[in-house]
LONU-20394 format. One record per residue: residue in three letters; z, x, y of N, C-alpha, C in turn. Coordinates in Angstrom, 2 decimals. Layout:
<sites>
+-----+---------+---------+---------+---------+---------+---------+---------+---------+---------+
| res |     npz |     npx |     npy |    capz |    capx |    capy |     cpz |     cpx |     cpy |
+-----+---------+---------+---------+---------+---------+---------+---------+---------+---------+
| Ala |       Z |       X |       Y |       Z |       X |       Y |       Z |       X |       Y |
...
+-----+---------+---------+---------+---------+---------+---------+---------+---------+---------+
</sites>
This chain:
<sites>
+-----+---------+---------+---------+---------+---------+---------+---------+---------+---------+
| res |     npz |     npx |     npy |    capz |    capx |    capy |     cpz |     cpx |     cpy |
+-----+---------+---------+---------+---------+---------+---------+---------+---------+---------+
| Thr |   -5.39 |  -19.70 |  -27.19 |   -5.29 |  -20.76 |  -28.15 |   -5.84 |  -20.35 |  -29.87 |
| Phe |   -6.29 |  -19.10 |  -29.87 |   -6.83 |  -18.57 |  -31.12 |   -5.50 |  -17.83 |  -31.77 |
| Ala |   -5.02 |  -18.52 |  -33.06 |   -4.16 |  -18.09 |  -33.59 |   -4.22 |  -16.69 |  -34.77 |
| Ser |   -5.39 |  -17.08 |  -35.66 |   -5.66 |  -15.93 |  -36.53 |   -6.87 |  -16.75 |  -37.08 |
| Pro |   -7.71 |  -15.74 |  -37.95 |   -9.12 |  -16.41 |  -38.70 |   -8.49 |  -16.87 |  -39.80 |
| Trp |   -7.26 |  -17.14 |  -40.46 |   -6.80 |  -17.77 |  -41.38 |   -6.07 |  -19.29 |  -40.78 |
| Ala |   -5.68 |  -19.46 |  -39.44 |   -4.98 |  -20.50 |  -39.15 |   -6.05 |  -21.71 |  -39.09 |
| Asp |   -5.55 |  -22.98 |  -39.87 |   -6.34 |  -24.06 |  -39.29 |   -6.10 |  -24.93 |  -38.07 |
| Val |   -5.17 |  -24.37 |  -37.24 |   -4.84 |  -24.79 |  -35.86 |   -4.68 |  -23.92 |  -34.88 |
| Pro |   -5.12 |  -24.51 |  -33.91 |   -4.94 |  -23.18 |  -32.77 |   -3.16 |  -23.24 |  -32.47 |
| Val |   -3.04 |  -22.04 |  -31.67 |   -1.65 |  -21.92 |  -31.41 |   -1.33 |  -22.77 |  -30.34 |
| Lys |    0.06 |  -23.36 |  -30.30 |    0.51 |  -24.33 |  -29.54 |    1.55 |  -23.88 |  -28.49 |
| Gly |    0.80 |  -23.57 |  -27.48 |    1.47 |  -23.11 |  -26.03 |    2.32 |  -21.64 |  -26.08 |
| Glu |    3.20 |  -21.40 |  -25.51 |    4.01 |  -20.28 |  -25.54 |    5.10 |  -20.12 |  -26.93 |
| Pro |    5.20 |  -19.03 |  -27.21 |    6.31 |  -18.94 |  -28.42 |    7.63 |  -19.25 |  -27.98 |
| Glu |    8.53 |  -19.74 |  -28.90 |    9.93 |  -19.91 |  -28.59 |   10.54 |  -18.97 |  -28.71 |
| Phe |   11.18 |  -18.52 |  -27.45 |   12.29 |  -17.39 |  -27.46 |   13.33 |  -17.24 |  -26.39 |
| Thr |   14.48 |  -16.83 |  -26.70 |   15.35 |  -16.88 |  -25.28 |   15.73 |  -15.65 |  -25.12 |
| Val |   15.71 |  -15.31 |  -23.97 |   16.25 |  -14.24 |  -23.47 |   17.63 |  -13.92 |  -23.22 |
| Pro |   18.14 |  -13.10 |  -23.70 |   19.50 |  -12.96 |  -23.62 |   19.97 |  -12.74 |  -21.97 |
| His |   21.20 |  -13.36 |  -21.63 |   21.45 |  -13.34 |  -20.46 |   21.65 |  -12.12 |  -19.51 |
| Cys |   22.27 |  -10.82 |  -20.19 |   22.28 |   -9.73 |  -19.93 |   20.75 |   -8.98 |  -19.64 |
| Tyr |   19.85 |   -9.34 |  -20.00 |   18.39 |   -8.77 |  -19.77 |   17.98 |   -9.30 |  -18.52 |
| Ile |   18.35 |  -10.38 |  -18.20 |   17.94 |  -10.78 |  -16.89 |   18.72 |  -10.37 |  -15.49 |
| Gln |   17.99 |   -9.35 |  -15.07 |   18.27 |   -8.64 |  -13.58 |   17.53 |   -8.92 |  -12.66 |
| His |   18.12 |   -9.10 |  -11.37 |   17.23 |   -8.89 |  -10.07 |   17.45 |   -7.47 |   -9.37 |
| Ala |   16.07 |   -7.20 |   -8.82 |   16.04 |   -5.55 |   -8.45 |   16.77 |   -6.01 |   -7.31 |
| Pro |   17.53 |   -4.57 |   -6.83 |   17.97 |   -4.55 |   -5.58 |   17.25 |   -4.49 |   -4.56 |
| Arg |   17.52 |   -4.83 |   -3.45 |   16.63 |   -5.00 |   -2.43 |   16.60 |   -3.34 |   -1.73 |
| Leu |   15.53 |   -2.90 |   -1.54 |   15.17 |   -1.54 |   -1.07 |   15.63 |   -1.33 |    0.67 |
| Gln |   16.35 |   -0.60 |    0.75 |   17.38 |   -0.57 |    1.91 |   16.03 |   -0.06 |    3.02 |
| Pro |   16.08 |   -0.23 |    4.13 |   15.46 |    0.41 |    5.07 |   15.26 |    1.77 |    5.01 |
| Gly |   16.73 |    2.22 |    5.23 |   16.62 |    3.90 |    5.17 |   16.21 |    4.69 |    3.86 |
| Tyr |   15.98 |    3.79 |    3.12 |   15.46 |    4.69 |    1.86 |   13.79 |    5.34 |    2.17 |
| Phe |   13.10 |    4.27 |    2.73 |   11.67 |    4.61 |    3.10 |   11.66 |    6.26 |    3.73 |
| Ser |   12.20 |    6.70 |    4.42 |   12.09 |    7.89 |    5.20 |   12.20 |    9.22 |    4.26 |
| Lys |   13.12 |    8.79 |    2.84 |   12.83 |    9.76 |    2.06 |   12.36 |    9.66 |    0.55 |
| Phe |   10.96 |    8.61 |    0.76 |    9.88 |    8.41 |   -0.56 |    9.07 |    9.40 |   -0.07 |
| Gln |    8.27 |   10.05 |   -1.31 |    7.36 |   10.75 |   -1.09 |    6.07 |    9.87 |   -0.48 |
| Gln |    5.26 |   10.37 |   -0.20 |    4.00 |    9.82 |    0.19 |    3.03 |    8.57 |   -1.03 |
| Asp |    3.12 |    9.38 |   -2.10 |    2.48 |    8.34 |   -3.22 |    3.27 |    7.15 |   -3.31 |
| Thr |    4.64 |    7.37 |   -3.31 |    5.42 |    6.64 |   -3.58 |    5.38 |    5.18 |   -2.19 |
| Leu |    5.06 |    5.60 |   -0.92 |    4.70 |    4.77 |   -0.10 |    3.54 |    3.98 |    0.02 |
| Phe |    2.56 |    4.63 |   -0.49 |    1.34 |    3.92 |   -0.90 |    1.52 |    2.81 |   -2.21 |
| His |    2.10 |    3.34 |   -3.20 |    2.33 |    2.40 |   -4.40 |    2.74 |    1.31 |   -3.99 |
| Ile |    4.02 |    1.55 |   -2.95 |    4.92 |    0.23 |   -2.37 |    3.91 |   -0.85 |   -1.48 |
| Phe |    2.80 |    0.00 |   -0.72 |    2.06 |   -0.92 |    0.01 |    1.13 |   -1.55 |   -0.76 |
| Tyr |    0.57 |   -1.08 |   -1.48 |   -0.54 |   -1.80 |   -2.21 |    0.21 |   -2.51 |   -3.49 |
| Ser |    1.17 |   -2.42 |   -3.99 |    1.61 |   -3.02 |   -5.14 |    2.67 |   -4.64 |   -4.66 |
| Met |    2.92 |   -4.32 |   -3.47 |    3.85 |   -5.28 |   -2.96 |    3.25 |   -6.12 |   -1.75 |
| Pro |    2.43 |   -6.80 |   -2.19 |    1.95 |   -7.67 |   -0.69 |    2.93 |   -8.70 |   -0.49 |
| Asn |    2.76 |   -9.13 |    0.94 |    3.59 |  -10.09 |    1.29 |    4.98 |   -9.92 |    1.21 |
| Asp |    5.55 |   -8.69 |    1.15 |    6.95 |   -8.24 |    0.61 |    7.63 |   -7.57 |    1.59 |
| Glu |    8.47 |   -7.65 |    1.95 |    9.45 |   -7.17 |    3.09 |    9.45 |   -5.38 |    2.97 |
| Ala |    9.30 |   -4.77 |    1.79 |    9.02 |   -3.64 |    1.21 |    7.88 |   -3.00 |    1.85 |
| Gln |    6.70 |   -4.12 |    1.82 |    5.09 |   -3.56 |    2.22 |    5.46 |   -3.03 |    3.62 |
| Leu |    6.23 |   -4.06 |    4.38 |    6.13 |   -3.19 |    5.62 |    6.78 |   -2.20 |    6.24 |
| Tyr |    7.77 |   -2.04 |    5.40 |    8.87 |   -0.71 |    5.68 |    7.85 |    0.51 |    5.35 |
| Ala |    7.29 |    0.45 |    4.13 |    6.07 |    1.50 |    3.82 |    5.04 |    1.74 |    4.80 |
| Ala |    4.59 |    0.62 |    5.23 |    3.51 |    0.78 |    6.35 |    4.31 |    1.42 |    7.73 |
| Asn |    5.28 |    1.20 |    7.81 |    5.69 |    1.77 |    9.03 |    6.27 |    2.95 |    8.88 |
| Glu |    6.63 |    3.36 |    7.60 |    7.06 |    4.82 |    7.39 |    5.86 |    5.86 |    7.24 |
| Leu |    4.50 |    5.25 |    6.87 |    3.38 |    5.77 |    6.56 |    2.79 |    6.03 |    8.33 |
| Cys |    3.25 |    5.15 |    9.25 |    2.85 |    5.21 |   10.40 |    3.67 |    6.40 |   11.10 |
| Asn |    4.93 |    6.33 |   10.82 |    5.68 |    7.33 |   11.36 |    5.11 |    8.98 |   10.84 |
| Arg |    4.43 |    9.03 |    9.76 |    4.16 |   10.19 |    9.09 |    2.53 |   10.59 |    9.50 |
| Gly |    2.10 |    9.79 |   10.89 |    0.81 |    9.79 |   11.33 |   -0.41 |    9.14 |   10.73 |
| Trp |   -0.18 |    8.03 |    9.69 |   -1.02 |    7.70 |    9.18 |   -1.09 |    6.32 |    9.67 |
| Phe |   -2.61 |    5.80 |    9.79 |   -3.10 |    4.43 |   10.32 |   -3.73 |    3.84 |    9.31 |
| Tyr |   -3.78 |    2.20 |    9.30 |   -4.37 |    1.36 |    8.32 |   -5.92 |    1.27 |    9.04 |
| His |   -7.04 |    1.21 |    8.31 |   -8.13 |    0.81 |    9.01 |   -8.49 |   -0.53 |    8.26 |
| Lys |   -8.53 |   -1.68 |    8.83 |   -8.50 |   -2.89 |    8.99 |   -9.90 |   -3.21 |    7.77 |
| Glu |  -11.21 |   -2.76 |    8.18 |  -12.50 |   -2.77 |    7.79 |  -12.43 |   -2.45 |    5.83 |
| His |  -11.98 |   -0.87 |    6.11 |  -12.14 |    0.07 |    4.96 |  -11.01 |   -0.19 |    3.81 |
| His |   -9.71 |   -1.06 |    4.69 |   -8.49 |   -0.93 |    3.75 |   -7.89 |   -0.09 |    3.06 |
| Met |   -7.90 |    1.23 |    3.91 |   -7.66 |    2.30 |    3.46 |   -6.78 |    2.86 |    4.71 |
| Trp |   -5.61 |    4.10 |    4.29 |   -5.16 |    4.33 |    5.32 |   -5.68 |    5.97 |    5.48 |
| Phe |   -5.42 |    6.20 |    6.95 |   -6.27 |    7.48 |    7.51 |   -5.21 |    7.95 |    8.30 |
| Met |   -5.97 |    9.41 |    8.53 |   -4.74 |   10.30 |    9.11 |   -5.56 |   11.30 |    9.67 |
| Arg |   -5.46 |   11.87 |   11.01 |   -6.44 |   13.00 |   11.62 |   -5.56 |   14.21 |   10.86 |
| Ile |   -6.39 |   15.17 |   10.99 |   -6.29 |   16.59 |   10.29 |   -5.41 |   17.15 |   11.14 |
| Pro |   -4.20 |   17.62 |   11.05 |   -3.31 |   18.39 |   12.02 |   -3.85 |   19.39 |   12.78 |
| Asn |   -4.04 |   19.49 |   13.84 |   -4.07 |   20.64 |   14.73 |   -5.96 |   20.58 |   14.96 |
| Val |   -6.42 |   19.32 |   14.63 |   -7.58 |   19.30 |   14.95 |   -8.07 |   18.13 |   15.53 |
| Glu |   -8.93 |   18.26 |   16.99 |   -9.22 |   17.42 |   17.82 |  -10.28 |   16.79 |   17.45 |
| Pro |  -10.47 |   15.67 |   17.68 |  -11.60 |   14.85 |   17.43 |  -13.06 |   15.30 |   18.38 |
| Leu |  -14.30 |   15.41 |   17.51 |  -15.44 |   16.06 |   18.36 |  -15.78 |   14.94 |   19.70 |
| Val |  -15.62 |   13.66 |   19.44 |  -15.87 |   12.79 |   20.33 |  -14.82 |   11.71 |   20.47 |
| Lys |  -14.28 |   11.36 |   21.74 |  -13.02 |   10.70 |   22.14 |  -13.72 |    9.67 |   23.35 |
| Thr |  -13.38 |    8.38 |   23.20 |  -14.02 |    7.59 |   24.30 |  -12.57 |    6.61 |   24.04 |
| Asn |  -12.91 |    5.79 |   25.32 |  -12.06 |    4.39 |   25.13 |  -12.25 |    3.65 |   24.10 |
| Thr |  -13.32 |    3.57 |   23.14 |  -13.17 |    2.55 |   21.75 |  -13.20 |    3.15 |   20.77 |
| Tyr |  -13.97 |    4.76 |   20.68 |  -13.61 |    5.16 |   19.32 |  -13.87 |    6.57 |   19.49 |
| Glu |  -13.68 |    7.24 |   18.42 |  -13.49 |    8.47 |   18.36 |  -13.98 |    8.98 |   17.20 |
| Arg |  -15.19 |   10.43 |   17.11 |  -15.37 |   10.66 |   15.86 |  -14.94 |   12.08 |   15.48 |
| Gly |  -14.58 |   12.49 |   14.11 |  -13.72 |   13.44 |   13.90 |  -13.70 |   13.46 |   12.35 |
| Thr |  -12.65 |   14.50 |   12.26 |  -12.41 |   14.62 |   10.53 |  -11.17 |   13.94 |   10.25 |
| Tyr |  -10.82 |   13.33 |    9.25 |   -9.84 |   12.51 |    9.04 |   -9.70 |   12.88 |    7.52 |
| Tyr |   -8.08 |   12.81 |    6.98 |   -7.51 |   12.54 |    5.75 |   -7.86 |   10.90 |    5.60 |
| Tyr |   -8.17 |   10.63 |    3.86 |   -7.83 |    9.08 |    4.14 |   -7.36 |    8.92 |    2.68 |
| Phe |   -6.59 |    7.77 |    2.22 |   -6.27 |    7.27 |    0.83 |   -6.86 |    6.56 |    0.34 |
| Asp |   -7.56 |    6.86 |   -0.92 |   -8.44 |    5.74 |   -1.44 |   -7.51 |    5.14 |   -2.86 |
| Pro |   -7.33 |    3.66 |   -2.56 |   -6.24 |    2.99 |   -3.51 |   -7.08 |    2.83 |   -4.75 |
| Val |   -8.47 |    2.96 |   -4.83 |   -9.39 |    2.82 |   -5.98 |   -9.08 |    3.67 |   -6.92 |
| Val |   -9.17 |    4.88 |   -6.63 |   -9.15 |    6.29 |   -7.20 |   -7.61 |    6.60 |   -7.05 |
| Trp |   -6.84 |    6.43 |   -6.20 |   -5.57 |    6.73 |   -6.09 |   -5.45 |    8.10 |   -5.80 |
| Glu |   -6.34 |    8.67 |   -4.71 |   -6.75 |   10.08 |   -4.46 |   -6.39 |   10.00 |   -2.75 |
| Thr |   -6.11 |   11.04 |   -2.33 |   -6.52 |   11.60 |   -1.13 |   -7.96 |   12.31 |   -0.67 |
| Gly |   -8.43 |   11.99 |    0.28 |  -10.12 |   12.94 |    0.57 |   -9.71 |   13.03 |    1.73 |
| Arg |  -10.89 |   13.56 |    2.37 |  -11.52 |   14.43 |    3.55 |  -12.42 |   13.46 |    3.94 |
| Lys |  -12.71 |   12.99 |    5.26 |  -13.94 |   12.40 |    5.80 |  -14.28 |   13.27 |    6.95 |
| Asp |  -15.49 |   14.20 |    6.85 |  -15.83 |   14.79 |    7.80 |  -16.90 |   13.83 |    9.00 |
| Asn |  -16.88 |   13.99 |    9.90 |  -17.78 |   13.53 |   11.26 |  -17.73 |   11.65 |   11.23 |
| Phe |  -16.49 |   11.35 |   11.14 |  -16.35 |    9.77 |   10.57 |  -15.69 |    9.06 |   11.93 |
| Val |  -16.61 |    8.02 |   12.42 |  -16.15 |    7.29 |   13.52 |  -15.69 |    6.31 |   13.34 |
| Leu |  -14.46 |    6.31 |   14.30 |  -13.00 |    5.53 |   13.76 |  -12.93 |    4.53 |   15.32 |
| Gln |  -13.48 |    3.48 |   15.08 |  -13.35 |    2.32 |   16.02 |  -11.78 |    1.78 |   16.28 |
| Tyr |  -11.45 |    2.13 |   17.46 |   -9.89 |    1.80 |   17.57 |   -9.56 |    0.22 |   17.39 |
| Glu |  -10.58 |   -0.87 |   17.28 |  -10.25 |   -2.00 |   16.97 |  -10.15 |   -2.38 |   15.63 |
| Met |  -10.40 |   -1.44 |   14.73 |  -10.68 |   -1.67 |   13.50 |   -9.16 |   -0.81 |   12.77 |
| Val |   -8.32 |   -0.46 |   13.82 |   -6.73 |    0.04 |   13.18 |   -6.04 |   -0.58 |   13.24 |
| Glu |   -5.00 |   -1.21 |   12.30 |   -4.22 |   -2.25 |   12.39 |   -2.92 |   -1.83 |   13.17 |
| Lys |   -2.19 |   -2.44 |   13.92 |   -1.07 |   -2.12 |   15.00 |    0.14 |   -1.63 |   13.87 |
| Arg |    0.91 |   -0.93 |   14.60 |    2.45 |   -0.76 |   13.90 |    2.97 |   -2.01 |   13.36 |
| Pro |    3.31 |   -2.35 |   11.76 |    3.72 |   -3.28 |   11.48 |    5.17 |   -4.09 |   12.50 |
| Gln |    5.61 |   -5.20 |   12.60 |    6.28 |   -5.77 |   12.89 |    7.55 |   -5.52 |   12.12 |
| Leu |    8.67 |   -4.97 |   12.03 |    9.67 |   -4.96 |   11.20 |   10.82 |   -6.18 |   11.35 |
| Pro |   11.40 |   -6.56 |   10.11 |   12.33 |   -7.92 |   10.48 |   13.41 |   -7.22 |   11.10 |
| Gln |   14.38 |   -8.01 |   11.86 |   15.45 |   -7.64 |   12.47 |   16.62 |   -7.42 |   11.65 |
| Gln |   17.11 |   -6.29 |   11.82 |   18.10 |   -6.22 |   10.91 |   19.64 |   -6.60 |   11.26 |
| Leu |   20.34 |   -7.45 |   10.51 |   21.61 |   -7.74 |   10.42 |   22.86 |   -6.88 |   10.75 |
+-----+---------+---------+---------+---------+---------+---------+---------+---------+---------+
</sites>
């Protein structure tokens, strides 16, 4: 509502303007086949920036295809380090070394000696039926 130090009255709502019709464009729907071609950072961006969108499901599915799994408690993606077996493996958890993607700093890091409870791993997403 602040207009300026010299204004006697506050600003009245939104400024009045019209957007030319040619500027109004709807983004095309991302086709499911595209996701396998995207780089890993693009998939993470889609996953974290498009909540409740069909694209988020397809990005999550492609990350799963590439060996990543989502941790419900940490809200991060993890992946076992290739060719490295867990130090301990039981029916309910495993302890080992994993890569993780931290969306706060937007970096991939490494966690050593991490205990992964299987119940904290999100299941692969259910994709919409294709027509």
